[in-house]
DOLUM-251115 format. One record per residue (C-alpha): residue number from 1; residue in three letters; chain; x negated, z negated, y. Coordinates in steps of 0.05 Angstrom, whole numbers, plus 32768, in hexadecimal, padded with zeros to 4 digits. Layout:
<nodes>
NUM;ALA;A;X;Z;Y .
...
</nodes>
This chain:
<nodes>
1;MET;A;7976;76CC;8BB8 .
2;GLN;A;798C;7700;8B8E .
3;GLN;A;79C5;76FE;8B64 .
4;LEU;A;79C4;7717;8B1A .
5;GLN;A;79F3;774B;8B00 .
6;GLY;A;7A28;7743;8AD4 .
7;MET;A;79FD;7759;8A8D .
8;ASP;A;79C1;772B;8A9F .
9;SER;A;79F2;76F6;8AB1 .
10;SER;A;7A04;76F9;8A67 .
11;PHE;A;79C8;76F1;8A49 .
12;VAL;A;79C4;76AC;8A69 .
13;ALA;A;7A08;769F;8A57 .
14;MET;A;79F7;76AE;8A0F .
15;GLU;A;79B2;7689;8A12 .
16;SER;A;79B1;764B;89D5 .
17;PRO;A;7983;7626;89B6 .
18;ASN;A;798A;7653;8978 .
19;SER;A;7992;7694;89A6 .
20;PRO;A;7958;7699;89D9 .
21;MET;A;796D;76D2;8A05 .
22;HIS;A;7921;76EE;8A12 .
23;ILE;A;78FF;772C;89F5 .
24;GLY;A;78B5;773C;89F2 .
25;ASN;A;787A;7757;89CE .
26;LEU;A;7835;774A;89A2 .
27;LEU;A;7801;7778;89BD .
28;ILE;A;77C1;7776;89AD .
29;TYR;A;7785;7786;89CF .
30;ASN;A;7737;779A;89CC .
31;PRO;A;7708;7770;89FB .
32;GLU;A;76CE;77A8;89EB .
33;THR;A;76E4;77C9;8A2B .
34;ALA;A;76E0;778A;8A5A .
35;PRO;A;76A5;7771;8A84 .
36;GLY;A;766F;7751;8A50 .
37;GLY;A;76A1;776A;8A12 .
38;PHE;A;76C7;7728;8A0F .
39;VAL;A;7705;770C;8A38 .
40;ARG;A;7701;76C2;8A4C .
41;PHE;A;774D;76A0;8A4B .
42;LYS;A;7735;768C;8A9E .
43;ASP;A;7729;76E0;8AA6 .
44;ILE;A;7776;76F1;8A8E .
45;LEU;A;778F;76BA;8AC7 .
46;GLU;A;776C;76D7;8B00 .
47;PHE;A;7786;771D;8AE2 .
48;PHE;A;77CA;7706;8AE9 .
49;ARG;A;77CC;76E7;8B27 .
50;SER;A;77A6;771D;8B4B .
51;ARG;A;77E1;7743;8B33 .
52;LEU;A;7820;7713;8B43 .
53;GLN;A;7833;773F;8B7C .
54;LEU;A;7842;777B;8B53 .
55;SER;A;7877;775D;8B26 .
56;LYS;A;78B5;773C;8B3C .
57;THR;A;78C6;7719;8B00 .
58;MET;A;788D;76EC;8B05 .
59;ARG;A;7895;76BA;8B37 .
60;GLN;A;78EB;76BE;8B37 .
61;ARG;A;7910;7688;8B11 .
62;LEU;A;7959;7681;8B08 .
63;VAL;A;798A;7653;8B24 .
64;ARG;A;79CD;7649;8B0C .
65;VAL;A;7A05;763A;8B26 .
66;PRO;A;7A2C;75F5;8B1F .
67;PHE;A;7A5D;75FE;8ADE .
68;ASP;A;7A48;764B;8AD6 .
69;LEU;A;7A79;765F;8B02 .
70;ASP;A;7A5B;769D;8B23 .
71;TYR;A;7A1A;76BE;8B14 .
72;PRO;A;79D8;76A7;8B20 .
73;TYR;A;79AC;76AD;8B54 .
74;TRP;A;795D;76C5;8B52 .
75;ILE;A;7936;769D;8B81 .
76;GLU;A;78E3;76A1;8B8B .
77;ASP;A;78CF;765E;8B6B .
78;PRO;A;78B2;762A;8B95 .
79;ASP;A;788B;760C;8B5E .
80;PHE;A;7872;7643;8B37 .
81;ASP;A;7830;7633;8B0E .
82;LEU;A;7813;766C;8AED .
83;GLU;A;77EB;7643;8AB9 .
84;TYR;A;7832;7623;8AA0 .
85;HIS;A;7841;7677;8A8C .
86;LEU;A;77FA;768C;8A70 .
87;ARG;A;77F9;765F;8A2D .
88;HIS;A;77B5;7669;89F9 .
89;VAL;A;77AC;765E;89AC .
90;ALA;A;7787;766D;8979 .
91;LEU;A;779C;7682;8932 .
92;PRO;A;7778;765A;88F5 .
93;LYS;A;774D;7687;88C6 .
94;PRO;A;774C;76AB;88A8 .
95;GLY;A;777C;76CB;88E3 .
96;ASP;A;77A0;7702;88C2 .
97;TRP;A;77E0;772D;88CA .
98;ARG;A;780C;7700;88B5 .
99;GLN;A;77F8;76C5;88DB .
100;LEU;A;77FD;76EE;8915 .
101;CYS;A;7845;76F9;890D .
102;ILE;A;7857;76AF;88F8 .
103;GLN;A;783A;7696;8938 .
104;THR;A;7854;76CD;8959 .
105;ALA;A;78A2;76BD;893D .
106;ARG;A;7892;7676;8951 .
107;ILE;A;787F;7683;899A .
108;HIS;A;78BA;76B4;89A0 .
109;ALA;A;78FB;767D;897C .
110;ARG;A;78E7;7653;89B7 .
111;PRO;A;7910;7652;89F2 .
112;LEU;A;78F4;7665;8A36 .
113;ASP;A;7900;7624;8A70 .
114;LEU;A;792B;7647;8A9B .
115;ASN;A;7924;7616;8AD7 .
116;ARG;A;78E1;7644;8AD5 .
117;PRO;A;78D7;768E;8ADE .
118;PRO;A;78EC;76A4;8A99 .
119;TRP;A;78AE;76BC;8A7D .
120;GLU;A;786F;76A4;8A53 .
121;PHE;A;782E;76C4;8A3C .
122;THR;A;7806;76B2;8A00 .
123;VAL;A;77C3;76C1;89FB .
124;VAL;A;77AD;76BE;89AE .
125;GLU;A;7767;76C2;898D .
126;GLY;A;7752;76C0;8949 .
127;LEU;A;776A;7703;8935 .
128;ASP;A;7724;7713;890A .
129;ASN;A;7743;772B;88C9 .
130;VAL;A;778D;7750;88E8 .
131;PRO;A;7780;7796;88C9 .
132;GLY;A;777E;77D2;88F1 .
133;TYR;A;775A;77A8;892F .
134;PRO;A;770E;779C;8938 .
135;PRO;A;76F4;7757;8937 .
136;GLY;A;76FD;772C;8979 .
137;CYS;A;773E;774F;898E .
138;PHE;A;7770;771A;89A8 .
139;ALA;A;77BE;7720;89B7 .
140;PHE;A;77F3;771B;89E4 .
141;VAL;A;783D;76FA;89CF .
142;THR;A;786D;770B;8A0F .
143;LYS;A;78AE;76F0;8A1E .
144;VAL;A;78D6;76F9;8A5A .
145;HIS;A;7923;76E8;8A5D .
146;HIS;A;794B;771E;8A4A .
147;ALA;A;7972;7713;8A91 .
148;ALA;A;7934;772D;8AB6 .
149;ILE;A;7923;7767;8A95 .
150;ASP;A;793E;779D;8A6B .
151;GLY;A;790A;77D1;8A39 .
152;MET;A;78FD;77F6;8A7A .
153;SER;A;78F1;77CC;8AB4 .
154;GLY;A;78C8;77A3;8A77 .
155;ILE;A;789B;77DF;8A7C .
156;ASP;A;7892;77D4;8ACA .
157;LEU;A;7881;778C;8AAF .
158;MET;A;784C;77B0;8A88 .
159;GLU;A;782B;77D3;8AC3 .
160;ALA;A;7823;7796;8AF1 .
161;ILE;A;77FF;7777;8ABD .
162;HIS;A;77D0;77B4;8AA1 .
163;THR;A;77A2;77ED;8AC3 .
164;LEU;A;7791;782F;8AB5 .
165;ALA;A;7744;7817;8AB3 .
166;PRO;A;7720;77E7;8A9C .
167;HIS;A;76FE;77D6;8ADB .
168;ALA;A;7737;77E2;8B0B .
169;PRO;A;7736;77B8;8B48 .
170;PRO;A;776A;7783;8B56 .
171;PRO;A;77A6;77A0;8B8D .
172;ASN;A;7786;77A7;8BD3 .
173;LYS;A;77CF;7797;8BFA .
174;PRO;A;77D3;774A;8C0F .
175;ASP;A;780C;7720;8BE9 .
176;ASP;A;7840;770A;8C17 .
177;TRP;A;7867;76EC;8BE4 .
178;LYS;A;788C;76AE;8BF4 .
179;PRO;A;78B1;7676;8BD0 .
180;GLU;A;78F1;765D;8BDD .
181;LYS;A;791D;7624;8BE3 .
182;ILE;A;794A;7618;8B9D .
183;PRO;A;7990;7613;8BBC .
184;GLY;A;79C0;75DE;8BB8 .
185;PRO;A;79FF;75DA;8B90 .
186;MET;A;7A2C;75D6;8BC4 .
187;GLU;A;7A0A;7615;8BE2 .
188;LEU;A;7A16;7642;8BA2 .
189;LEU;A;7A59;7620;8B9E .
190;GLY;A;7A6B;7637;8BE1 .
191;LYS;A;7A4F;767F;8BCA .
192;SER;A;7A75;7679;8B82 .
193;TYR;A;7AB1;7670;8BB1 .
194;ILE;A;7AAB;76B6;8BD4 .
195;ASN;A;7A93;76DA;8B97 .
196;GLY;A;7ADA;76CB;8B81 .
197;LEU;A;7B01;76E5;8BBA .
198;ILE;A;7AD0;7727;8BB2 .
199;ASN;A;7AD6;772F;8B68 .
200;PRO;A;7B19;774D;8B63 .
201;LEU;A;7B06;777D;8B98 .
202;LYS;A;7ACC;778C;8B6E .
203;GLN;A;7AEB;7793;8B28 .
204;ALA;A;7B2E;77BF;8B4B .
205;LYS;A;7AE3;77EC;8B68 .
206;VAL;A;7ACA;77EE;8B22 .
207;ALA;A;7B0B;7802;8AF8 .
208;ALA;A;7B14;783D;8B28 .
209;GLN;A;7AD2;7855;8B1C .
210;ALA;A;7AE3;784C;8AD2 .
211;VAL;A;7B1F;7878;8AD1 .
212;PRO;A;7AF9;78BF;8ACE .
213;GLY;A;7AD1;789A;8A9A .
214;VAL;A;7B14;7889;8A71 .
215;ALA;A;7B33;78D2;8A7E .
216;ASN;A;7AF8;78FF;8A64 .
217;ALA;A;7AEF;78C8;8A26 .
218;ILE;A;7B41;78E2;8A15 .
219;LYS;A;7B2F;792C;8A1C .
220;GLY;A;7AFA;7924;89F7 .
221;LEU;A;7B20;7908;89C4 .
222;ILE;A;7B58;793F;89C3 .
223;THR;A;7B2A;7978;89D3 .
224;SER;A;7AFB;7961;898C .
225;GLU;A;7ABD;7959;89BA .
226;PHE;A;7AB9;791E;8996 .
227;LYS;A;7AD2;78F0;895C .
228;VAL;A;7AE1;78B1;894E .
229;THR;A;7AD7;78A0;8901 .
230;SER;A;7AD0;7866;88D1 .
231;ASP;A;7A80;786C;88CB .
232;TYR;A;7A85;7841;8919 .
233;VAL;A;7AA8;7804;88F4 .
234;PRO;A;7A69;77DD;88DE .
235;PRO;A;7A74;77BC;8896 .
236;ARG;A;7A65;7776;8897 .
237;THR;A;7A1B;776B;8872 .
238;ARG;A;79EF;772E;8871 .
239;PHE;A;79D0;7735;88B5 .
240;ASN;A;7A15;7726;88D9 .
241;LYS;A;7A1B;76DC;88CE .
242;SER;A;7A03;76A6;8902 .
243;ILE;A;79C1;7697;890C .
244;SER;A;798B;7666;8903 .
245;SER;A;7954;764E;8935 .
246;HIS;A;791B;7669;8911 .
247;ARG;A;7903;76B5;8915 .
248;VAL;A;78D0;76E0;88E9 .
249;VAL;A;78BD;7721;890F .
250;GLU;A;7898;7758;88ED .
251;GLY;A;7883;77A6;88F4 .
252;GLN;A;7860;77E0;88E5 .
253;ARG;A;783B;7818;890E .
254;PHE;A;783A;7866;8901 .
255;PRO;A;781E;78A4;8917 .
256;LEU;A;7846;78BA;8956 .
257;LYS;A;7839;7904;8940 .
258;ASP;A;7854;78F6;88F8 .
259;PHE;A;788D;78D6;8912 .
260;LYS;A;78A0;790F;8938 .
261;ALA;A;7896;793C;88FD .
262;ILE;A;78CB;791D;88D4 .
263;ARG;A;78FC;793D;8901 .
264;ALA;A;78EB;7984;88D8 .
265;LEU;A;7918;7968;88A7 .
266;ALA;A;7951;7987;88CE .
267;PRO;A;7934;79C6;88E8 .
268;ASP;A;797F;79E7;88FB .
269;LEU;A;7986;799E;8921 .
270;ASN;A;7969;7986;8969 .
271;THR;A;7950;7941;8951 .
272;LYS;A;7934;7912;8971 .
273;VAL;A;7901;78DA;896E .
274;ASN;A;7935;78AA;8976 .
275;ASP;A;7962;78D1;893C .
276;VAL;A;791F;78C4;8915 .
277;ALA;A;7919;7878;891C .
278;LEU;A;795E;7869;8910 .
279;ALA;A;7959;7899;88D2 .
280;ILE;A;791C;786E;88B6 .
281;ILE;A;793D;782B;88CD .
282;GLY;A;797F;7845;88A4 .
283;GLY;A;7954;7854;8867 .
284;ALA;A;7930;780E;8863 .
285;LEU;A;7972;77E7;886C .
286;HIS;A;7985;781A;8832 .
287;LYS;A;794F;77FD;8804 .
288;TYR;A;7949;77B9;881B .
289;LEU;A;7990;77B0;880C .
290;THR;A;7991;77D3;87CE .
291;ALA;A;795E;77A6;87B6 .
292;LYS;A;7985;7770;87C5 .
293;ASN;A;79C5;7794;87A7 .
294;ASP;A;79EA;7787;87E6 .
295;LEU;A;79EB;77CA;87FC .
296;PRO;A;7A35;77D6;8820 .
297;LYS;A;7A59;7813;8814 .
298;ALA;A;7A62;782D;885D .
299;THR;A;7A29;783F;888E .
300;MET;A;7A0F;780A;88B4 .
301;THR;A;7A0B;780C;8902 .
302;ALA;A;79DB;77F4;8938 .
303;MET;A;79E2;77F2;897C .
304;ALA;A;79B2;781D;89A4 .
305;PRO;A;79B4;7809;89F0 .
306;ILE;A;79AD;784B;8A27 .
307;SER;A;7984;783D;8A60 .
308;VAL;A;79AD;784E;8AA3 .
309;ARG;A;7974;7839;8AD1 .
310;SER;A;7967;7866;8B07 .
311;SER;A;7922;7880;8B21 .
312;ASP;A;792E;7851;8B63 .
313;GLU;A;7938;781B;8B34 .
314;LYS;A;78F5;7820;8B0C .
315;SER;A;78E6;77D1;8B23 .
316;ASP;A;7929;77AB;8B2C .
317;MET;A;7931;776A;8B02 .
318;GLY;A;7967;776C;8AD2 .
319;ASN;A;7989;7796;8AA5 .
320;GLN;A;799F;77DF;8AB3 .
321;VAL;A;79C0;77FC;8A6A .
322;SER;A;79F3;780C;8A44 .
323;ALA;A;79F8;7816;89F8 .
324;MET;A;7A11;7841;89C3 .
325;ILE;A;7A25;7831;8979 .
326;ALA;A;79FB;7864;8948 .
327;PRO;A;7A07;7862;88F9 .
328;LEU;A;79C8;785C;88D7 .
329;GLY;A;79D9;7879;889B .
330;THR;A;79CD;7847;886C .
331;HIS;A;79EF;7861;8832 .
332;ILE;A;79D0;78A2;882E .
333;SER;A;798E;7894;8801 .
334;ASP;A;797B;78E6;880E .
335;PRO;A;794B;78E1;884C .
336;ALA;A;7958;7930;8864 .
337;GLU;A;79AF;791F;885C .
338;ARG;A;79A1;78D6;887E .
339;LEU;A;7984;7901;88C1 .
340;ALA;A;79B2;792B;88C6 .
341;PHE;A;79E7;78F5;88C4 .
342;VAL;A;79C9;78D0;88F7 .
343;PHE;A;79B8;790B;892A .
344;GLY;A;7A04;791F;891A .
345;ARG;A;7A25;78D9;8926 .
346;THR;A;79F4;78C7;895E .
347;SER;A;7A06;790E;8980 .
348;ASN;A;7A4F;78FF;8985 .
349;SER;A;7A3C;78B3;899B .
350;LYS;A;7A1E;78CC;89D4 .
351;ALA;A;7A4E;78F8;89E4 .
352;MET;A;7A84;78BB;89EC .
353;THR;A;7A54;789F;8A10 .
354;ASN;A;7A47;78DC;8A3E .
355;ALA;A;7A96;78E1;8A47 .
356;ILE;A;7AA8;7894;8A5F .
357;GLY;A;7A5F;7892;8A83 .
358;ALA;A;7A2B;7865;8A69 .
359;ARG;A;7A26;7848;8AB8 .
360;THR;A;7A6C;7837;8ABB .
361;MET;A;7A6A;780E;8A7F .
362;THR;A;7A2C;77F0;8A9E .
363;GLU;A;7A55;77E7;8AE3 .
364;VAL;A;7A8E;77C4;8ABD .
365;SER;A;7A5D;7789;8AA3 .
366;LYS;A;7A4D;7773;8AEE .
367;VAL;A;7A9A;775C;8AF8 .
368;ASN;A;7AA3;7732;8ABE .
369;PRO;A;7AAB;76E7;8ACE .
370;LEU;A;7A69;76BD;8AB9 .
371;LEU;A;7A9E;7687;8AA6 .
372;TYR;A;7AC4;76A9;8A71 .
373;MET;A;7A7E;76C8;8A5E .
374;ALA;A;7A5D;7681;8A54 .
375;LEU;A;7A9C;7660;8A2E .
376;GLY;A;7A9A;76A3;8A02 .
377;ALA;A;7A56;7695;89EA .
378;GLN;A;7A5B;7647;89E1 .
379;LEU;A;7AA3;764E;89B8 .
380;PHE;A;7A78;7690;8995 .
381;GLY;A;7A3F;7662;897C .
382;ARG;A;7A62;7617;896E .
383;ILE;A;7AA1;7635;8946 .
384;SER;A;7A70;766F;891F .
385;ILE;A;7A9E;76A1;892A .
386;ALA;A;7A68;76CE;8912 .
387;HIS;A;7A7D;76B9;88CC .
388;LYS;A;7AC0;76CE;88D6 .
389;LEU;A;7AC7;770C;8903 .
390;ALA;A;7AB0;7756;88FA .
391;MET;A;7A6C;7762;892C .
392;PRO;A;7A74;77A6;894F .
393;PHE;A;7A36;77C0;8930 .
394;ASN;A;79F6;77A7;88FB .
395;THR;A;79C4;77A3;891B .
396;VAL;A;799D;77BE;895A .
397;VAL;A;796C;77F2;8964 .
398;THR;A;794D;77F7;89AC .
399;ASN;A;791A;782C;89BC .
400;VAL;A;78EA;7827;89F0 .
401;PRO;A;78AF;7858;89FA .
402;GLY;A;786E;783A;8A13 .
403;PRO;A;782F;7850;8A3A .
404;PRO;A;781B;7892;8A23 .
405;ILE;A;77D2;7880;8A3F .
406;PRO;A;77A1;7843;8A24 .
407;ILE;A;77AF;780B;8A58 .
408;TYR;A;7784;77CA;8A67 .
409;SER;A;7792;7782;8A76 .
410;ALA;A;775A;7759;8A94 .
411;GLY;A;7727;7791;8A7F .
412;ALA;A;7741;778B;8A38 .
413;LYS;A;775E;77D4;8A15 .
414;MET;A;77A2;77C6;89F3 .
415;GLU;A;7798;77E4;89AF .
416;SER;A;77E3;77DF;8999 .
417;MET;A;7828;77C6;89B4 .
418;ALA;A;782D;77A5;8965 .
419;LEU;A;786D;778C;896B .
420;SER;A;78AC;7785;899E .
421;LEU;A;78D4;7749;8996 .
422;ILE;A;7921;7748;899C .
423;CYS;A;7956;7712;89AD .
424;LEU;A;7984;76FF;8974 .
425;THR;A;79CD;76E5;897B .
426;ASP;A;7A02;76C7;8948 .
427;GLY;A;7A1A;7704;891D .
428;LEU;A;79DA;7727;8933 .
429;GLY;A;799D;7710;8901 .
430;LEU;A;7970;7753;8905 .
431;ALA;A;7966;7780;8941 .
432;HIS;A;792B;77AF;893E .
433;VAL;A;7905;77D3;897C .
434;VAL;A;78E0;7817;897B .
435;GLN;A;78A7;7823;89AE .
436;SER;A;7875;7853;89AE .
437;TYR;A;7823;7848;89D3 .
438;CYS;A;77F9;7882;89DA .
439;ASP;A;77F6;78A7;8995 .
440;GLU;A;781E;786E;896A .
441;ALA;A;7865;7857;8959 .
442;TYR;A;787B;7817;8947 .
443;ILE;A;78B7;77FA;8927 .
444;SER;A;78C0;77B5;892B .
445;PHE;A;78F5;7779;8921 .
446;THR;A;790C;7739;8927 .
447;ALA;A;7937;7715;8901 .
448;CYS;A;7950;76D8;88EE .
449;ARG;A;7927;76B4;88B8 .
450;ASP;A;795F;768F;8894 .
451;ILE;A;7981;76DA;888B .
452;MET;A;7948;7703;887D .
453;PRO;A;790D;76D2;8858 .
454;ASP;A;78E9;770D;8847 .
455;PRO;A;78D1;7733;8888 .
456;GLU;A;7892;7753;885D .
457;PHE;A;78C1;7778;882C .
458;TYR;A;78EA;7795;885E .
459;SER;A;78A9;77AF;8891 .
460;GLN;A;7897;77C7;8848 .
461;CYS;A;78D9;77EE;8848 .
462;LEU;A;78D6;7802;8887 .
463;LYS;A;788C;7824;887B .
464;ASP;A;78AE;7843;8835 .
465;SER;A;78ED;785D;8852 .
466;PHE;A;78BD;7888;8890 .
467;ASP;A;7887;789C;8854 .
468;GLU;A;78CA;78B7;8829 .
469;MET;A;78E2;78D9;8863 .
470;LEU;A;789B;78F8;8882 .
471;THR;A;788C;7910;8837 .
472;ALA;A;78D6;7932;883D .
473;ALA;A;78C1;7953;887B .
474;LYS;A;7878;7973;885B .
475;ALA;A;78A0;798B;8826 .
476;VAL;A;78D2;79B5;8854 .
477;GLU;A;789D;79CA;8882 .
478;VAL;A;7876;79E4;883A .
479;VAL;A;78B6;7A0F;8821 .
480;ALA;A;78B9;7A1E;8868 .
481;ALA;A;7877;7A43;886F .
482;LYS;A;787D;7A5B;8826 .
483;ALA;A;78BB;7A7F;8832 .
484;PRO;A;78B7;7ACB;8835 .
485;PRO;A;78AA;7AE9;8871 .
486;ALA;A;78F6;7B0B;8896 .
487;LYS;A;78FD;7B4D;887C .
488;PRO;A;7906;7B7F;88C1 .
489;LYS;A;794C;7B9D;88D5 .
490;ARG;A;7956;7BE2;88BF .
491;LYS;A;7971;7C12;88F8 .
492;GLN;A;799D;7C41;88FB .
493;ALA;A;7990;7C88;8918 .
494;GLY;A;7994;7C83;895C .
495;SER;A;79AB;7C43;8966 .
496;LYS;A;7988;7BF4;897B .
497;THR;A;7975;7BC9;893E .
498;VAL;A;79A9;7B95;8935 .
499;THR;A;7992;7B57;894C .
500;ASN;A;79CD;7B24;8944 .
501;ARG;A;79FC;7B0C;8909 .
502;SER;A;7A39;7B20;8922 .
503;ALA;A;7A22;7B6A;892A .
504;THR;A;7A06;7B69;88E4 .
505;ALA;A;7A49;7B52;88D0 .
506;LYS;A;7A70;7B83;88F9 .
507;LYS;A;7A3E;7BC0;88D1 .
508;THR;A;7A49;7B9F;889B .
509;THR;A;7A9C;7BAF;889D .
510;SER;A;7A92;7BF1;88B7 .
511;LYS;A;7A6F;7C00;8875 .
512;ALA;A;7A96;7BDF;884F .
513;ALA;A;7ADB;7C00;886D .
514;ALA;A;7AB5;7C4B;8867 .
515;ARG;A;7AAB;7C3C;881D .
516;LYS;A;7AF7;7C28;880F .
517;SER;A;7B0B;7C6A;8836 .
518;ALA;A;7ADA;7C8B;880D .
519;ALA;A;7AFD;7C7B;87CA .
520;LYS;A;7B44;7C7E;87E4 .
521;PRO;A;7B65;7CC8;87CB .
522;THR;A;7B6F;7CF2;8801 .
523;THR;A;7B82;7D36;87DA .
524;SER;A;7BB2;7D47;879E .
525;LYS;A;7B79;7D63;877A .
526;ALA;A;7B5B;7D1C;8781 .
527;ARG;A;7B8F;7CF4;8774 .
528;LYS;A;7B90;7D1F;8720 .
529;GLY;A;7B4B;7D06;8717 .
530;SER;A;7B1C;7D3D;8739 .
531;PRO;A;7AE2;7D20;875E .
532;ALA;A;7AF6;7D1D;87AA .
533;LYS;A;7ACE;7D44;87E3 .
534;ARG;A;7AA2;7D16;880C .
535;LYS;A;7ABD;7D20;884F .
536;PRO;A;7A8E;7D14;8891 .
537;ALA;A;7A97;7CDF;88B2 .
538;LYS;A;7AAF;7CFB;88F3 .
539;ALA;A;7AEE;7D2B;88D8 .
540;SER;A;7B20;7D4E;8902 .
541;ALA;A;7B5F;7D3B;8903 .
542;LYS;A;7B6E;7D7E;88FE .
543;ARG;A;7B3E;7D91;88B9 .
544;ILE;A;7B6A;7D49;88A0 .
545;ALA;A;7BA0;7D74;88A3 .
546;GLU;A;7B93;7DA9;8882 .
547;GLU;A;7B77;7D91;8847 .
548;SER;A;7BB4;7D63;883B .
549;LYS;A;7BE7;7DA4;8836 .
</nodes>
């Protein structure tokens, strides 16, 4: 048995029919690389069965403590059935992209059975008319509960069910997995009683660890290392209200090199790909809400998760993430100005997060009592507080780097990570995932269907925002290429070339002082209008005294 952490438990507490707390992907595969050029469903079953030992997630289920008096536990499921977790469907003809998105949204909207290992993979066939993919491709729609994985540990799950070559053999080490007995209510209540006695000590320890971070934050505010401005206060938008159980999913894919090229819009700033993604989403929201006559005057904000998972925690279950608030510049139409704005605000947010300590923020969540979290989540949903209270952010933008090389499942090559799926809650009706795979980048979103009934239009807004920023970046590069080369620095006799601005400024000031000194009358003859003779630059004091007599 292994007990969940605080953040993992919060995803269990927030689970409801309208807010299933799982994340996932829509992955598209080409079977041409598989033996015989095709993949049967039973081939996928056998492939997964041969690799179960590589993932902790796939055979562990949750056991909740009665009345949610303590965090749940992971146990090795004694009733594990692989065929329950792998499903198989096919799209009706014509099998196009819109049908695939609708089917993916329907699968994603259904909650997982938390009495079994919390994951499902659905194989989807019939993708013959999806643009950009050869006929015969199939897809995985994946669902894994957020209590089990975050973005980075999800990558490790992907590694367990993929290989680096189409004909890679199964693992050669023995599978020593053993099921566990499901603990009874009295055993779980006994453990919760002991944990209740120990928890105040844990809280005191975490509070002591947080003191330096709070001190650093106060110091940073005093020394202006970062600022707290109104840009971090989100406006009310149509996306921040209670949600339904219905979902829509959509997204766009772009060449990764073009994604990176947009950084040329801010040549003097050290912008990252994440800044570009935030600015693209900010532009898309600007276009979408302008078309709806619903654009707020203040910038919208996003919660951007930050992984604090260390290298030795790579394969651990659960979440090791903190977060920062990132203003999106939705009030700015100019792409270059928006990117500079996003960079400035995210740099400020990173400084704030670093001062407090992202890991410290994660540790604090581990000592929050689950009972209060569960009651708060139920109260939040039942009385529709999301309609009345301001949310701390308007949307979510999470960045998850994918494999930089092709990977294979059951011999079939993954063509793309077409969509990434994310959970929603009351007050958060729109969330984004930015992901990469090989030489492509993807921006996908999940939304409540009642809040966003036109996902195709918002997807087009994402593409238009990207195209607008890329065009502006290329224009900046053209202007820079046509600019005349810088003139070579002039040298003074017997001196080195001036190579910095301060030296140039000093030289200019000295020349100005010399001109002023030359213009000043130094003799009575000069004061009467006669032209003053130019003095040598280094006249002796004796000579000056003689001339002034």
